[in-house]
Phi, psi and omega in degrees: 000138180242129177258129179240136181221147176240130180231123179269151174232119179261148174263015179281121183257010178268149181269148179272007182216167179212179182226141173206173179295152180298133179089353178256153181271141180267126177239133178200166176241152176218153184296142181267356181266152179280149179254174179288145177228134173252133177246132182244127178240135179213164180232148179233123180220122179052042177079006180247134178268126180212172180059045177288143179215134178238131175220156182260134178130179181267000000 
């Protein structure tokens, strides 16, 4: 059996969440442009990692 997985890495450093006091509204700004993303694909068979591939994009 071969297990294949894809894991993305974003260079976006803004958080999708925020914190404020209970009952108050949270206001913040975040960049509207997309950042670079690296996707890593690899396979695992019998405890050995092989076929690594890295590509840029979504």
